[in-house]
BAMAR-495875 format. One line per field, with one value per residue (C-alpha): residue number from 1; x, y, z. Coordinates in nm, 2 decimals, decimal comma. Example, Ala and Ser with C-alpha at 12.3 -4.5 7.8 and 13.67 -1.06 7.14 Angstrom:
% residues 2
nr 1	2
xx 1,23	1,37
yy -0,45	-0,11
zz 0,78	0,71
***
This chain:
% residues 156
nr 1	2	3	4	5	6	7	8	9	10	11	12	13	14	15	16	17	18	19	20	21	22	23	24	25	26	27	28	29	30	31	32	33	34	35	36	37	38	39	40	41	42	43	44	45	46	47	48	49	50	51	52	53	54	55	56	57	58	59	60	61	62	63	64	65	66	67	68	69	70	71	72	73	74	75	76	77	78	79	80	81	82	83	84	85	86	87	88	89	90	91	92	93	94	95	96	97	98	99	100	101	102	103	104	105	106	107	108	109	110	111	112	113	114	115	116	117	118	119	120	121	122	123	124	125	126	127	128	129	130	131	132	133	134	135	136	137	138	139	140	141	142	143	144	145	146	147	148	149	150	151	152	153	154	155	156
xx -0,20	-0,23	0,07	0,10	0,40	0,49	0,83	0,94	1,20	1,34	1,63	1,54	1,65	1,40	1,12	1,20	1,21	0,85	0,69	0,86	0,73	0,41	0,25	0,27	0,07	-0,25	-0,09	-0,09	-0,36	-0,73	-0,83	-0,56	-0,59	-0,35	-0,10	0,00	0,31	0,23	0,44	0,71	0,79	0,89	1,01	0,97	1,18	1,10	0,86	0,74	0,36	0,11	-0,26	-0,39	-0,69	-0,90	-1,21	-1,44	-1,68	-1,83	-1,73	-1,42	-1,22	-0,89	-0,63	-0,32	-0,01	0,33	0,64	0,79	1,06	1,24	1,57	1,61	1,47	1,14	0,89	0,63	0,38	0,11	-0,23	-0,46	-0,82	-0,92	-1,02	-0,67	-0,77	-0,54	-0,63	-0,35	0,02	0,13	0,47	0,65	0,96	1,19	1,39	1,66	1,57	1,84	1,95	1,83	1,51	1,30	1,02	0,80	0,61	0,32	0,17	-0,09	-0,19	-0,53	-0,51	-0,87	-1,06	-1,45	-1,53	-1,33	-1,41	-1,77	-1,71	-1,53	-1,81	-2,05	-1,82	-1,81	-2,19	-2,37	-2,04	-2,04	-1,67	-1,70	-1,52	-1,20	-0,97	-1,10	-1,11	-0,75	-0,61	-0,78	-0,66	-0,31	-0,28	-0,40	-0,15	0,14	0,04	0,04	0,37	0,52	0,39	0,53	0,86	0,92	0,83	0,99	1,37	1,51
yy -1,32	-1,04	-0,90	-0,61	-0,43	-0,13	-0,01	0,34	0,55	0,65	0,53	0,25	0,46	0,73	0,49	0,31	0,67	0,74	0,41	0,40	0,74	0,60	0,93	1,03	0,72	0,93	1,10	0,77	0,54	0,58	0,41	0,49	0,86	0,91	0,72	0,85	0,72	0,59	0,51	0,75	0,61	0,87	0,65	0,31	0,08	-0,28	-0,27	0,09	0,12	0,35	0,40	0,37	0,59	0,45	0,53	0,39	0,67	0,80	0,48	0,53	0,30	0,28	-0,01	-0,07	-0,14	-0,26	-0,23	-0,58	-0,51	-0,18	-0,25	0,00	-0,23	-0,37	-0,23	-0,45	-0,43	-0,62	-0,48	-0,55	-0,43	-0,18	-0,50	-0,62	-0,90	-0,99	-0,83	-0,84	-0,81	-0,54	-0,49	-0,29	-0,43	-0,21	-0,41	-0,27	-0,27	-0,36	-0,04	0,19	0,26	0,05	-0,21	-0,16	-0,46	-0,42	-0,73	-0,80	-1,11	-1,15	-1,26	-1,20	-1,45	-1,49	-1,20	-0,95	-1,11	-1,05	-0,69	-0,62	-0,74	-0,52	-0,23	-0,28	-0,35	-0,08	0,08	-0,09	-0,18	-0,56	-0,80	-0,72	-0,91	-0,72	-0,39	-0,44	-0,53	-0,21	0,02	-0,12	-0,05	0,31	0,35	0,23	0,44	0,75	0,66	0,62	0,97	1,13	0,95	1,04	1,40	1,48	1,52	1,31
zz -0,34	-0,59	-0,76	-1,01	-1,15	-1,35	-1,52	-1,41	-1,57	-1,23	-1,02	-0,78	-0,48	-0,59	-0,62	-0,29	-0,12	-0,25	-0,15	0,20	0,28	0,42	0,53	0,16	0,05	0,03	-0,28	-0,47	-0,34	-0,43	-0,10	0,15	0,20	0,49	0,71	1,06	1,25	1,60	1,92	1,83	1,48	1,22	0,93	0,78	0,98	1,09	1,40	1,31	1,37	1,19	1,14	0,79	0,70	0,43	0,23	-0,05	-0,13	0,19	0,39	0,61	0,83	1,00	1,00	1,22	1,03	1,15	0,92	0,87	0,61	0,52	0,35	0,08	-0,19	-0,02	0,22	0,37	0,64	0,80	0,86	1,15	1,20	1,47	1,65	1,62	1,38	1,08	0,75	0,50	0,42	0,16	-0,01	-0,26	-0,41	-0,63	-0,89	-1,10	-1,47	-1,72	-1,91	-1,62	-1,43	-1,21	-1,20	-0,90	-0,78	-0,54	-0,38	-0,12	0,07	0,22	0,59	0,68	0,87	0,84	1,06	0,88	0,54	0,62	0,73	0,42	0,20	0,40	0,35	-0,03	-0,05	-0,25	-0,37	-0,70	-0,63	-0,65	-0,42	-0,23	-0,47	-0,77	-0,58	-0,46	-0,82	-0,95	-0,68	-0,70	-1,06	-1,01	-0,73	-0,95	-1,24	-1,00	-0,85	-1,21	-1,31	-1,00	-1,01	-1,37	-1,35	-1,03	-0,98	-0,71
***
C-alpha cells in the first residue's frame, strides 16, 4: 500500500467535491487523463462504473473502475484491466484539519496478479519511469499538489 497526504487550505466539502468528480481527474493526474461514466452512472456513488483513460508518454491504456465508497469524506474505487483482472484499489480521504482546512490522503493498493504485473512492467519499459510503486508515489504527489493549488485558488 502506498499513501501520501497534503494539507489544503480549503473546506473539506470543497476538497471532496473535487476528488469525487472523477471525469475531472484528468485535470489533476499526470497519468489518468480522462474518466468516462458507464452504464448510466453520472456521479460517484457506490456501484457506479467508469472507464479510466491513462497514459505514460505515447503509451495509452484503459481500465475499468467501480466506485466502492462515496460518503462525503472518502471516495474509493477498485480498478480492473480491460481483461477484467484486478489491478488496484484507489482512495481519497478528506480529514478536517484543526484550525480549518483539510488534509487530503490518497492511497492505492496493488491487486495485480502475475499477468497484469508483467504487462505493467512492459508498459513502463523504456519510459524511464521506474517501477509501478515508484511511479505511483510520484504521480500521487503531483496529483495532490495540483488539487491543492486548484482548491486554494478557486472559490467553492
